[in-house]
C-alpha positions as CSV (number, residue, x, y, z in Angstrom):
1,M,59.1,-7.0,50.9
2,V,57.0,-9.8,50.0
3,V,55.2,-8.2,47.2
4,G,58.5,-7.0,45.8
5,G,60.1,-10.3,45.8
6,L,57.0,-11.7,44.0
7,L,57.0,-9.0,41.4
8,R,60.8,-9.5,40.8
9,Y,60.4,-13.1,40.4
10,L,57.6,-12.9,37.9
11,I,60.1,-11.7,35.3
12,Q,61.6,-14.9,34.8
13,M,58.3,-16.7,35.4
14,I,56.6,-14.7,32.5
15,S,59.3,-15.5,30.2
16,L,59.1,-19.2,30.6
17,M,55.2,-19.0,30.4
18,Y,55.8,-17.4,26.7
19,V,58.3,-20.0,26.0
20,G,55.8,-22.5,27.0
21,H,53.6,-21.9,24.3
22,L,56.5,-22.7,21.5
23,G,56.7,-26.3,22.3
24,E,58.0,-28.9,24.8
25,V,61.8,-28.8,23.6
26,P,62.0,-25.0,23.8
27,L,60.3,-25.2,27.4
28,A,62.5,-27.8,28.4
29,G,65.7,-25.9,27.1
30,A,64.8,-22.5,28.8
31,S,64.0,-24.4,32.0
32,M,67.3,-26.2,31.8
33,A,68.9,-22.7,31.0
34,N,67.3,-21.1,33.8
35,S,68.6,-23.6,36.4
36,F,72.1,-23.3,35.0
37,A,72.0,-19.4,35.3
38,T,70.6,-19.8,38.8
39,V,73.5,-22.1,39.8
40,T,76.3,-20.4,38.3
41,G,75.3,-16.7,38.4
42,F,72.0,-15.4,39.9
43,S,72.1,-17.3,43.2
44,L,76.1,-16.3,43.5
45,L,75.2,-12.7,43.0
46,L,72.4,-12.9,45.3
47,G,74.5,-14.4,48.0
48,M,77.2,-11.9,47.7
49,A,74.7,-8.8,47.5
50,S,73.3,-10.3,50.8
51,A,76.3,-9.1,52.8
52,L,75.1,-5.8,52.4
53,D,72.1,-6.8,54.7
54,T,74.7,-7.1,57.4
55,L,77.2,-4.3,56.6
56,C,74.5,-1.6,55.6
57,G,71.7,-2.8,58.2
58,Q,74.0,-2.6,61.2
59,A,75.6,0.7,59.8
60,F,72.1,2.2,59.5
61,G,71.1,1.0,63.0
62,A,74.4,2.7,64.3
63,K,73.8,6.0,62.5
64,Q,76.9,5.7,60.2
65,Y,75.0,6.7,57.1
66,R,77.8,7.4,54.9
67,L,79.0,3.8,55.2
68,L,75.9,2.6,53.4
69,G,77.0,4.3,50.3
70,I,80.5,3.2,50.3
71,N,79.5,-0.5,50.9
72,K,76.9,-0.3,48.0
73,Q,79.3,1.3,45.5
74,R,81.8,-1.5,46.8
75,A,79.5,-4.4,46.2
76,M,78.3,-2.9,42.7
77,L,82.0,-2.8,41.5
78,L,82.6,-6.5,42.9
79,L,79.8,-7.9,41.9
80,T,80.1,-6.6,38.1
81,L,83.7,-7.9,38.2
82,V,82.5,-11.3,39.3
83,S,80.0,-11.4,36.4
84,I,82.3,-11.2,33.8
85,P,83.8,-15.0,34.0
86,I,80.3,-16.1,34.8
87,A,79.0,-14.5,31.4
88,V,81.9,-16.6,29.6
89,A,80.3,-19.6,31.3
90,W,76.9,-18.8,30.1
91,F,78.4,-18.5,26.6
92,Y,79.4,-22.0,26.5
93,T,76.3,-23.3,28.5
94,G,75.2,-25.8,25.7
95,K,78.7,-27.7,25.6
96,I,78.9,-27.9,29.2
97,L,75.4,-29.5,29.5
98,L,76.4,-31.8,26.7
99,L,79.4,-32.9,28.9
100,C,77.2,-33.4,31.6
101,G,75.2,-36.2,29.8
102,Q,71.9,-33.9,29.1
103,D,70.0,-34.5,25.9
104,P,71.5,-32.8,22.9
105,D,68.1,-31.1,21.7
106,I,67.8,-29.7,25.1
107,A,71.3,-28.8,25.6
108,A,71.5,-26.9,22.2
109,E,68.2,-25.0,23.2
110,A,69.6,-24.2,26.8
111,G,72.6,-22.9,25.1
112,T,71.0,-20.3,22.9
113,Y,68.7,-19.3,25.8
114,A,71.4,-18.6,28.2
115,R,73.8,-16.6,25.8
116,W,70.8,-14.1,25.3
117,M,70.3,-13.9,29.1
118,I,73.8,-12.5,29.7
119,P,72.5,-8.8,29.6
120,A,70.3,-9.8,32.6
121,L,73.2,-11.1,34.6
122,F,74.9,-7.8,34.7
123,A,71.7,-6.0,35.6
124,N,70.7,-8.3,38.2
125,G,73.9,-7.9,40.3
126,L,73.3,-4.2,40.3
127,L,69.6,-4.7,41.2
128,Q,70.5,-6.6,44.1
129,C,72.7,-3.9,45.4
130,H,70.1,-1.3,45.1
131,V,67.3,-3.3,46.8
132,R,69.3,-4.1,49.7
133,F,70.6,-0.6,50.1
134,L,67.2,0.5,50.5
135,Y,65.8,-2.2,52.4
136,T,68.0,-1.7,55.1
137,Q,67.0,1.9,55.4
138,N,63.4,0.5,55.7
139,I,62.7,2.0,52.2
140,V,60.4,-0.4,50.8
141,L,57.7,1.0,48.7
142,P,59.8,2.7,46.0
143,V,61.3,-0.8,45.4
144,V,57.8,-2.4,45.2
145,A,56.5,0.3,42.7
146,S,59.8,-0.1,40.5
147,C,59.5,-3.9,40.3
148,G,55.7,-3.6,39.5
149,A,56.6,-1.2,36.7
150,A,59.3,-3.4,35.4
151,A,57.0,-6.7,35.6
152,A,54.5,-4.6,33.6
153,C,57.0,-3.5,31.2
154,H,58.2,-7.1,30.7
155,L,54.8,-8.4,29.8
156,V,54.9,-6.0,26.8
157,V,58.7,-6.3,25.8
158,C,58.6,-10.1,26.1
159,W,55.5,-10.2,23.9
160,V,57.2,-7.7,21.4
161,L,60.4,-9.9,21.1
162,V,59.1,-13.3,21.1
163,Y,56.1,-12.7,18.8
164,A,56.1,-9.3,17.0
165,L,59.9,-9.5,16.1
166,G,59.7,-13.5,15.9
167,M,62.7,-14.1,18.0
168,G,61.2,-16.9,19.8
169,S,62.7,-18.2,23.1
170,K,65.7,-15.9,22.3
171,G,63.3,-12.9,22.6
172,A,62.2,-14.2,26.1
173,A,65.8,-14.4,27.4
174,L,66.7,-11.2,26.1
175,S,63.4,-9.6,27.6
176,N,64.8,-10.7,31.0
177,G,67.7,-8.2,30.6
178,V,65.8,-5.6,29.3
179,S,63.2,-5.5,32.4
180,Y,66.1,-5.8,34.6
181,W,68.0,-2.8,33.5
182,V,64.5,-0.8,33.6
183,N,64.4,-1.7,37.2
184,V,68.0,-0.8,37.8
185,A,67.5,2.5,36.2
186,M,64.5,3.4,38.2
187,L,65.9,2.7,41.5
188,A,69.1,4.5,40.5
189,V,67.3,7.6,39.8
190,Y,65.3,7.3,43.0
191,V,68.5,6.9,45.1
192,R,70.1,10.0,43.4
193,V,67.3,12.5,43.7
194,S,65.1,11.4,46.7
195,G,65.7,13.2,49.9
196,A,65.4,10.0,51.8
197,C,68.8,9.0,50.9
198,K,70.5,12.3,50.9
199,E,72.3,11.1,54.1
200,T,73.2,7.6,52.9
201,W,74.0,8.4,49.2
202,T,76.6,11.3,49.1
203,G,77.9,10.4,45.5
204,F,80.7,8.2,44.1
205,S,83.7,7.8,46.1
206,T,87.1,6.4,45.8
207,E,86.8,4.7,48.9
208,A,84.5,2.0,47.4
209,F,88.0,1.0,45.6
210,H,89.6,0.2,49.1
211,D,89.4,-2.7,51.3
212,S,87.8,-5.0,49.0
213,L,88.7,-8.1,51.0
214,S,86.5,-6.8,53.9
215,F,83.5,-7.3,51.7
216,F,84.7,-10.8,50.6
217,R,85.2,-11.8,54.1
218,L,81.4,-11.6,54.3
219,G,80.3,-11.9,50.7
220,I,81.9,-15.2,50.2
221,P,80.2,-17.0,53.3
222,S,77.0,-15.1,52.5
223,A,77.3,-16.5,49.0
224,L,77.9,-19.9,50.1
225,M,74.8,-19.9,52.4
226,V,72.5,-18.8,49.7
227,C,73.9,-21.0,47.0
228,L,74.3,-24.3,48.8
229,E,70.5,-23.9,49.5
230,M,69.4,-22.8,45.9
231,W,71.7,-25.2,44.0
232,S,70.2,-28.1,45.4
233,F,66.8,-27.2,44.0
234,E,67.9,-26.4,40.6
235,F,70.1,-29.7,40.6
236,I,67.1,-31.6,40.8
237,V,66.1,-29.9,37.3
238,L,69.3,-31.0,36.1
239,L,69.1,-34.5,37.4
240,S,65.6,-34.5,35.5
241,G,67.3,-34.4,32.6
242,L,68.9,-38.0,33.1
243,L,65.4,-39.6,33.8
244,P,63.5,-41.3,30.9
245,N,61.6,-39.1,28.9
246,P,64.0,-36.0,29.7
247,K,61.9,-33.6,27.8
248,L,58.8,-34.3,29.7
249,E,60.4,-34.7,33.2
250,T,62.5,-31.4,32.6
251,S,59.4,-29.4,31.9
252,V,57.2,-31.0,34.8
253,L,59.9,-30.5,37.3
254,S,60.5,-27.0,36.0
255,I,56.9,-26.1,36.5
256,S,56.6,-27.5,39.9
257,L,59.9,-25.6,41.0
258,N,58.7,-22.3,39.6
259,T,55.2,-23.0,41.3
260,S,57.1,-23.7,44.7
261,S,59.5,-20.6,44.0
262,F,56.6,-18.2,43.5
263,V,55.1,-19.4,47.0
264,W,58.5,-19.2,48.6
265,M,58.7,-15.5,47.9
266,I,56.2,-15.2,50.9
267,P,58.6,-16.3,53.6
268,F,61.5,-14.8,51.5
269,G,60.0,-11.2,52.1
270,L,59.5,-12.0,55.8
271,G,63.1,-13.2,56.0
272,S,64.3,-10.1,54.1
273,A,62.3,-8.0,56.6
274,V,63.7,-9.6,59.7
275,T,67.2,-9.2,58.2
276,T,66.7,-5.6,58.2
277,R,65.0,-5.5,61.8
278,V,67.6,-7.4,63.5
279,S,70.6,-6.0,61.9
280,N,69.3,-2.3,62.5
281,E,68.6,-3.2,66.1
282,L,72.2,-4.9,66.7
283,G,73.7,-1.9,65.0
284,A,71.7,0.5,67.6
285,G,72.7,-1.6,70.6
286,R,69.0,-2.9,71.4
287,P,69.2,-6.6,71.8
288,Q,65.8,-6.9,73.3
289,V,64.1,-5.5,70.2
290,A,66.1,-7.7,67.8
291,R,65.0,-10.8,70.0
292,L,61.3,-9.4,69.9
293,A,61.7,-9.4,65.9
294,V,62.8,-13.1,65.9
295,R,59.7,-14.2,67.8
296,V,57.3,-12.0,65.7
297,V,58.6,-13.3,62.3
298,V,58.6,-17.0,63.3
299,F,54.9,-16.6,64.3
300,L,54.1,-14.8,60.9
301,A,56.0,-17.7,58.8
302,V,54.0,-20.3,60.4
303,L,50.7,-18.1,60.1
304,N,51.4,-17.2,56.6
305,V,52.6,-20.5,55.4
306,E,49.7,-22.6,56.9
307,E,47.3,-20.7,54.5
308,V,49.6,-21.0,51.7
309,V,50.0,-24.9,52.2
310,T,46.1,-25.3,52.7
311,Y,45.8,-24.1,49.2
312,V,48.8,-25.8,47.5
313,A,48.0,-29.1,49.2
314,K,45.0,-29.5,46.9
315,M,47.5,-29.8,44.0
316,M,50.8,-31.2,45.3
317,L,51.1,-32.7,48.7
318,V,54.9,-32.9,48.3
319,I,55.5,-29.3,47.6
320,A,53.1,-28.2,50.4
321,V,55.0,-30.2,53.0
322,S,58.4,-28.6,51.6
323,N,57.0,-25.2,51.8
324,L,55.9,-25.5,55.5
325,F,59.2,-26.2,56.3
326,D,60.8,-24.0,53.8
327,G,59.1,-21.0,55.2
328,I,60.4,-21.4,58.5
329,Q,63.9,-21.9,57.4
330,C,63.6,-18.9,55.1
331,V,62.8,-16.6,58.2
332,L,65.5,-18.1,60.4
333,S,68.0,-17.6,57.6
334,G,66.9,-14.0,57.5
335,V,67.6,-13.9,61.2
336,A,71.3,-15.1,60.5
337,R,71.8,-12.7,57.7
338,G,70.8,-9.9,60.1
339,C,73.3,-11.3,62.9
340,G,76.3,-12.1,60.3
341,W,76.3,-15.9,60.8
342,Q,76.8,-16.6,57.4
343,K,79.7,-18.8,57.7
344,I,77.8,-21.0,60.2
345,C,74.8,-21.1,58.1
346,A,77.0,-22.1,55.1
347,C,78.1,-25.2,56.9
348,I,74.5,-26.0,57.9
349,N,73.3,-25.7,54.4
350,L,76.1,-27.9,53.0
351,G,75.3,-30.7,55.6
352,A,71.6,-30.4,55.2
353,Y,71.4,-30.2,51.5
354,Y,74.3,-32.2,50.2
355,I,74.9,-34.9,53.0
356,V,71.2,-35.5,53.4
357,G,69.0,-33.6,50.6
358,I,70.7,-34.6,47.4
359,P,71.8,-38.1,48.2
360,S,68.3,-38.8,49.6
361,A,66.8,-37.2,46.1
362,Y,68.7,-39.6,44.2
363,F,68.0,-42.5,46.3
364,I,64.4,-42.0,46.4
365,A,64.3,-41.1,42.6
366,F,66.6,-43.6,41.0
367,V,66.8,-46.3,43.5
368,L,63.1,-46.4,44.7
369,H,62.0,-45.3,41.3
370,L,59.7,-42.5,42.5
371,G,60.9,-40.0,39.6
372,G,60.5,-36.3,40.0
373,M,58.4,-36.9,43.1
374,G,61.4,-38.5,44.7
375,L,63.8,-35.7,44.0
376,W,61.5,-33.4,45.7
377,L,60.9,-35.7,48.7
378,G,65.0,-35.8,49.1
379,L,65.1,-32.1,49.0
380,T,62.4,-31.8,51.7
381,C,64.4,-34.1,53.9
382,G,67.5,-31.8,53.7
383,I,65.0,-28.7,54.6
384,I,64.0,-30.3,57.6
385,V,67.5,-30.9,59.1
386,Q,68.3,-27.4,57.9
387,V,65.4,-26.1,60.0
388,L,66.2,-28.0,63.1
389,L,69.8,-26.6,63.1
390,L,68.8,-23.2,62.7
391,M,66.2,-23.3,65.3
392,I,68.8,-24.6,67.7
393,I,71.2,-21.7,67.0
394,T,68.5,-19.0,67.4
395,L,67.1,-20.5,70.5
396,S,70.7,-20.7,72.0
397,T,71.3,-17.3,71.2
398,N,72.3,-14.6,74.0
399,W,71.1,-11.4,72.2
400,D,72.9,-9.2,74.8
401,D,76.2,-10.9,73.8
402,E,75.2,-10.9,70.1
403,V,75.3,-7.0,70.3
404,C,78.7,-7.1,71.3
405,A,79.8,-10.2,69.1
406,Q,78.4,-8.2,65.8
407,R,80.0,-5.0,66.3
408,P,82.9,-5.8,64.3
409,F,81.2,-5.0,61.1
410,L,81.2,-1.3,62.4
411,A,84.3,-1.1,64.6
412,P,87.4,-3.2,65.7
413,P,86.6,-6.6,66.6
414,C,85.0,-7.3,70.0
415,V,84.4,-11.2,70.8
416,Y,84.0,-14.1,68.7
417,V,84.2,-16.7,71.5
418,Y,80.3,-17.2,71.6
419,K,79.8,-18.1,68.0
420,V,83.0,-20.2,67.6
421,T,82.1,-22.3,70.6
422,L,78.5,-22.6,69.3
423,F,79.6,-23.7,65.9
424,F,81.7,-26.5,67.2
425,Y,78.9,-27.5,69.7
426,I,76.4,-27.8,66.7
């Protein structure tokens, strides 16, 4: 899962690398467009799709295999519908950024880049649904192979569109969509022909059109849980456009964020793994195994991130500290998704990033005049608060009660008293 996450992230990173050779303004514009696209689209689709971590994971653990295919189809349909208004917003990205006070040259470049990324938006939603459908069944290698093939394809496609056809930054943006659709096609073929999915994928069904509210009841808090965290990081790129010399600050912050995000894929993969393990075991009614998975993944997170931090600290001390705490919160968030605690985590992320993180970033950067480093320091404060709250919830969990509390995703409601009491206590 770590490798799969790294390979998927490489697609956007490679595009930015190509644009970086075109000049400072194209790089700043593409960076701004990527941040806008993440805030308004990619993070929302990622969050909503993560509802499948709970729905499909617990259904697979309970051996209700047909539910996996139904939930996947429902998610694909709803995420496609949600993508339509997002695509309209992307079409007017340049004007929106101008209204937010961004540099006119950067806003114009970002607007063009975002328009040519619209095909990637619709492909990304479908890709997230396929990946989670397979991950919750412990089918990992085909996902890694398809992501690797798509990343290799992206190197060629991006070069052809940017240089051979002379499309410049527009070609880099369009290449994202081409590579995402290639990835979706490979996974769709695998699901259709593989014997590993014969019980979970039985073809398209009209049941996918029913009970959309049940998906949104979990999908919306799932989206908030993911978006509130990711938005805070992208928000500092938007803020960097208001600093003196915005072209330089935006480019530097974008490179820092992409470096940090690439490293972040390691704990993100561990978080995805524990999501699958916890949801499967709760669905199967094995609370002790779920508890063991939590202990193992926290140990692995600290072990892996320590090695990464030792290397990254030689370059950027602030990012190293940020990644240390971000790695721990990432796997604890994975535990939360497996348990279906998205509503509680959305509230935690709201407080950690928007009551502590963003105000601290603004104060340190603009009042104490530490610039881009101040923005990152402020977010680190938010991450530390998030880690502390997630640790309190995880350590306070009674896993025997949690088996009963989470069964509503599979059967009629059981008890919610424990979660509600814990939420108000925190």
